[in-house]
Backbone as JSON Lines, residues from 0, in Angstrom:
{"i":0,"aa":"M","n":[75.85,103.88,85.28],"ca":[76.46,102.7,85.53],"c":[76.71,102.87,87.43]}
{"i":1,"aa":"A","n":[76.64,102.02,88.09],"ca":[77.06,102.23,89.74],"c":[78.13,102.28,89.96]}
{"i":2,"aa":"C","n":[78.35,103.38,90.81],"ca":[79.65,103.42,91.65],"c":[79.97,102.26,92.16]}
{"i":3,"aa":"K","n":[81.32,101.71,92.62],"ca":[81.73,100.61,93.34],"c":[82.31,101.06,94.15]}
{"i":4,"aa":"T","n":[82.44,100.57,95.71],"ca":[82.75,101.55,96.72],"c":[84.36,100.91,96.85]}
{"i":5,"aa":"V","n":[85.14,100.84,97.53],"ca":[86.31,100.25,97.63],"c":[86.74,100.62,98.84]}
{"i":6,"aa":"L","n":[87.63,99.54,99.54],"ca":[88.3,99.1,100.85],"c":[89.84,99.0,100.55]}
{"i":7,"aa":"L","n":[90.85,99.63,100.76],"ca":[92.31,99.86,100.24],"c":[92.8,99.06,102.18]}
{"i":8,"aa":"V","n":[93.36,98.49,102.09],"ca":[94.42,97.63,102.77],"c":[95.39,97.1,102.13]}
{"i":9,"aa":"D","n":[96.69,97.99,103.13],"ca":[97.97,97.42,103.34],"c":[98.5,98.15,104.61]}
{"i":10,"aa":"A","n":[99.38,97.07,105.13],"ca":[100.46,97.77,106.59],"c":[101.31,99.28,105.77]}
{"i":11,"aa":"H","n":[101.34,99.44,104.84],"ca":[102.06,100.83,104.3],"c":[101.14,101.69,103.64]}
{"i":12,"aa":"S","n":[101.36,103.09,104.19],"ca":[100.56,104.17,104.17],"c":[100.55,104.16,103.02]}
{"i":13,"aa":"I","n":[102.33,104.33,102.06],"ca":[102.52,105.05,101.31],"c":[101.68,103.78,99.72]}
{"i":14,"aa":"V","n":[101.85,102.84,100.21],"ca":[100.8,101.97,98.93],"c":[99.26,102.2,99.13]}
{"i":15,"aa":"R","n":[98.92,102.17,99.96],"ca":[97.58,102.76,100.28],"c":[96.99,104.53,99.73]}
{"i":16,"aa":"Q","n":[98.02,105.51,100.1],"ca":[97.99,106.45,99.14],"c":[98.06,106.34,97.52]}
{"i":17,"aa":"G","n":[99.62,105.38,97.23],"ca":[99.82,105.62,95.4],"c":[98.27,104.9,95.06]}
{"i":18,"aa":"C","n":[97.69,103.93,95.94],"ca":[96.4,103.45,95.17],"c":[95.24,103.99,95.49]}
{"i":19,"aa":"L","n":[95.09,105.27,96.13],"ca":[94.03,106.27,95.95],"c":[94.69,107.08,94.83]}
{"i":20,"aa":"N","n":[95.53,107.32,94.77],"ca":[95.42,108.05,93.83],"c":[95.44,107.71,92.47]}
{"i":21,"aa":"A","n":[95.46,106.53,92.21],"ca":[95.45,105.41,91.29],"c":[93.65,105.37,90.96]}
{"i":22,"aa":"L","n":[92.99,105.19,92.03],"ca":[91.48,105.48,92.25],"c":[90.84,106.26,91.97]}
{"i":23,"aa":"A","n":[91.45,107.68,92.08],"ca":[90.83,108.99,92.04],"c":[90.56,109.4,90.83]}
{"i":24,"aa":"Q","n":[91.27,108.46,89.48],"ca":[91.14,109.2,88.51],"c":[90.04,108.06,87.82]}
{"i":25,"aa":"L","n":[89.34,106.83,88.33],"ca":[88.21,106.5,88.07],"c":[86.68,106.64,88.25]}
{"i":26,"aa":"E","n":[86.12,107.29,87.82],"ca":[84.83,107.94,87.72],"c":[84.04,106.54,88.69]}
{"i":27,"aa":"D","n":[84.28,105.44,88.44],"ca":[83.14,104.37,88.82],"c":[83.71,104.03,90.33]}
{"i":28,"aa":"R","n":[84.64,104.3,90.84],"ca":[84.99,103.67,92.2],"c":[85.35,104.97,92.97]}
{"i":29,"aa":"K","n":[85.06,104.79,94.28],"ca":[85.25,105.3,95.41],"c":[85.79,104.98,96.27]}
{"i":30,"aa":"V","n":[86.72,105.13,97.19],"ca":[87.36,104.52,98.36],"c":[86.7,105.19,99.77]}
{"i":31,"aa":"V","n":[86.03,103.96,100.3],"ca":[84.97,104.18,101.37],"c":[85.61,103.89,102.54]}
{"i":32,"aa":"G","n":[87.0,103.93,102.64],"ca":[87.61,103.01,104.03],"c":[89.6,102.99,103.47]}
{"i":33,"aa":"E","n":[90.05,102.91,104.58],"ca":[90.98,102.18,104.49],"c":[91.49,101.24,105.75]}
{"i":34,"aa":"A","n":[92.57,100.4,105.85],"ca":[93.14,99.52,107.2],"c":[94.47,99.59,106.9]}
{"i":35,"aa":"A","n":[95.31,99.32,108.22],"ca":[96.72,98.98,108.17],"c":[96.83,97.64,108.46]}
{"i":36,"aa":"C","n":[95.81,96.92,108.97],"ca":[96.1,95.19,109.44],"c":[94.89,94.95,109.32]}
{"i":37,"aa":"G","n":[95.11,93.44,109.46],"ca":[93.89,92.49,109.75],"c":[92.61,92.85,110.09]}
{"i":38,"aa":"R","n":[93.06,92.44,111.0],"ca":[91.75,93.07,112.62],"c":[90.85,94.13,111.81]}
{"i":39,"aa":"E","n":[91.76,95.22,111.38],"ca":[90.44,96.58,111.23],"c":[90.19,95.93,109.87]}
{"i":40,"aa":"E","n":[91.3,95.91,108.98],"ca":[90.38,95.09,107.95],"c":[88.97,94.17,107.81]}
{"i":41,"aa":"L","n":[88.77,93.44,108.88],"ca":[87.61,92.97,109.05],"c":[86.82,93.54,109.73]}
{"i":42,"aa":"E","n":[87.19,94.44,110.19],"ca":[86.08,95.11,110.8],"c":[85.15,95.95,110.24]}
{"i":43,"aa":"K","n":[86.28,96.87,109.24],"ca":[85.93,98.11,107.97],"c":[85.02,96.83,107.23]}
{"i":44,"aa":"A","n":[85.17,96.02,106.78],"ca":[84.93,95.08,105.27],"c":[82.98,94.67,106.25]}
{"i":45,"aa":"K","n":[82.85,94.33,107.58],"ca":[81.69,93.94,108.47],"c":[80.89,95.54,108.08]}
{"i":46,"aa":"T","n":[81.49,96.7,108.38],"ca":[80.75,97.5,108.62],"c":[80.55,98.4,107.38]}
{"i":47,"aa":"L","n":[81.31,98.98,106.52],"ca":[81.27,99.61,105.41],"c":[80.77,98.7,103.96]}
{"i":48,"aa":"K","n":[81.37,97.34,104.26],"ca":[80.27,96.31,102.98],"c":[80.8,96.95,102.06]}
{"i":49,"aa":"P","n":[81.98,97.19,101.43],"ca":[82.4,98.0,100.1],"c":[82.38,96.69,99.22]}
{"i":50,"aa":"T","n":[82.3,97.2,97.76],"ca":[82.08,96.57,96.81],"c":[83.13,95.37,96.66]}
{"i":51,"aa":"I","n":[84.58,96.46,96.59],"ca":[85.54,95.27,96.21],"c":[86.61,96.19,97.91]}
{"i":52,"aa":"M","n":[87.88,95.16,97.54],"ca":[88.67,95.42,99.07],"c":[89.61,94.74,97.97]}
{"i":53,"aa":"V","n":[90.56,95.95,97.95],"ca":[92.21,95.29,97.45],"c":[93.2,95.44,98.62]}
{"i":54,"aa":"T","n":[93.4,94.1,98.56],"ca":[94.21,93.59,99.97],"c":[95.48,92.79,99.71]}
{"i":55,"aa":"D","n":[96.67,93.44,101.23],"ca":[97.94,92.9,101.02],"c":[97.57,91.46,101.54]}
{"i":56,"aa":"P","n":[98.02,90.72,100.88],"ca":[98.37,89.16,101.62],"c":[98.67,88.7,102.96]}
{"i":57,"aa":"R","n":[99.58,89.63,102.92],"ca":[100.32,90.09,104.32],"c":[100.4,90.75,105.0]}
{"i":58,"aa":"L","n":[99.22,90.69,106.09],"ca":[98.9,91.81,107.03],"c":[99.79,91.2,108.32]}
{"i":59,"aa":"P","n":[99.81,92.51,108.89],"ca":[99.91,92.03,110.14],"c":[98.76,92.06,111.21]}
{"i":60,"aa":"S","n":[98.58,90.61,112.42],"ca":[98.0,90.46,113.01],"c":[96.44,89.54,112.37]}
{"i":61,"aa":"L","n":[96.6,89.45,111.37],"ca":[95.53,88.62,110.11],"c":[95.31,88.9,108.92]}
{"i":62,"aa":"S","n":[96.32,87.61,108.18],"ca":[96.59,87.81,107.07],"c":[95.57,87.77,105.95]}
{"i":63,"aa":"G","n":[95.58,88.94,104.75],"ca":[94.65,89.27,103.78],"c":[94.02,88.04,103.8]}
{"i":64,"aa":"I","n":[94.54,86.8,102.96],"ca":[94.28,85.49,102.87],"c":[93.02,84.87,103.8]}
{"i":65,"aa":"E","n":[93.73,84.94,105.19],"ca":[92.4,84.55,106.15],"c":[90.7,85.18,106.0]}
{"i":66,"aa":"I","n":[91.14,87.05,106.0],"ca":[90.27,87.61,106.09],"c":[89.06,87.42,104.75]}
{"i":67,"aa":"I","n":[89.92,87.32,103.61],"ca":[88.85,86.42,101.9],"c":[88.39,85.13,103.01]}
{"i":68,"aa":"R","n":[89.02,84.42,103.38],"ca":[88.33,83.12,103.97],"c":[87.27,82.87,104.97]}
{"i":69,"aa":"Q","n":[87.0,84.06,105.75],"ca":[86.75,84.75,106.63],"c":[84.74,85.51,105.94]}
{"i":70,"aa":"L","n":[85.07,86.39,104.97],"ca":[84.19,87.06,104.34],"c":[83.61,86.31,103.48]}
{"i":71,"aa":"K","n":[84.31,85.2,102.97],"ca":[83.26,84.37,102.06],"c":[82.12,83.14,102.87]}
{"i":72,"aa":"T","n":[82.31,82.91,104.14],"ca":[81.34,82.13,105.07],"c":[80.53,82.65,105.46]}
{"i":73,"aa":"S","n":[80.27,84.45,105.13],"ca":[79.49,84.72,105.38],"c":[78.65,85.73,104.07]}
{"i":74,"aa":"P","n":[77.57,85.97,103.83],"ca":[76.89,86.55,102.9],"c":[77.53,87.69,102.65]}
{"i":75,"aa":"S","n":[77.99,88.12,101.3],"ca":[78.75,89.3,101.19],"c":[78.65,89.91,99.98]}
{"i":76,"aa":"Q","n":[78.84,90.82,99.64],"ca":[78.66,91.06,98.04],"c":[80.25,92.01,97.71]}
{"i":77,"aa":"T","n":[81.1,91.57,98.83],"ca":[82.46,92.25,98.57],"c":[83.19,91.31,97.57]}
{"i":78,"aa":"H","n":[83.79,91.65,96.95],"ca":[85.17,90.94,95.95],"c":[86.3,91.67,96.58]}
{"i":79,"aa":"S","n":[87.38,90.55,96.47],"ca":[88.85,91.04,96.91],"c":[89.74,90.79,95.65]}
{"i":80,"aa":"L","n":[90.64,91.77,95.88],"ca":[91.69,92.01,95.01],"c":[93.13,91.4,95.44]}
{"i":81,"aa":"P","n":[93.69,90.75,95.49],"ca":[94.83,90.57,96.11],"c":[95.91,91.16,95.4]}
{"i":82,"aa":"P","n":[97.16,92.02,95.65],"ca":[97.94,92.91,94.72],"c":[98.74,91.76,94.27]}
{"i":83,"aa":"R","n":[99.45,92.3,93.38],"ca":[100.81,91.56,92.68],"c":[101.99,91.57,92.84]}
{"i":84,"aa":"D","n":[103.04,90.86,93.38],"ca":[104.22,91.06,93.64],"c":[104.68,91.33,92.91]}
């Protein structure tokens, strides 16, 4: 099975760290980047081209929802997973 690459995005470093710890338990997932705001997420998504993006819908500078909209209009293999409240 091919390893899925993951971009973690949340304004809070403790949330990102918790996700990193959880994903470290999965052999078929590799975190390739982290971002703390929407603009950083958009840049990293375009350059890293992760398979999966775990994003906070309420990010500073550009919302996770808007990022998903922008990425859907461009050819991409990235799937976005907004966290549950």
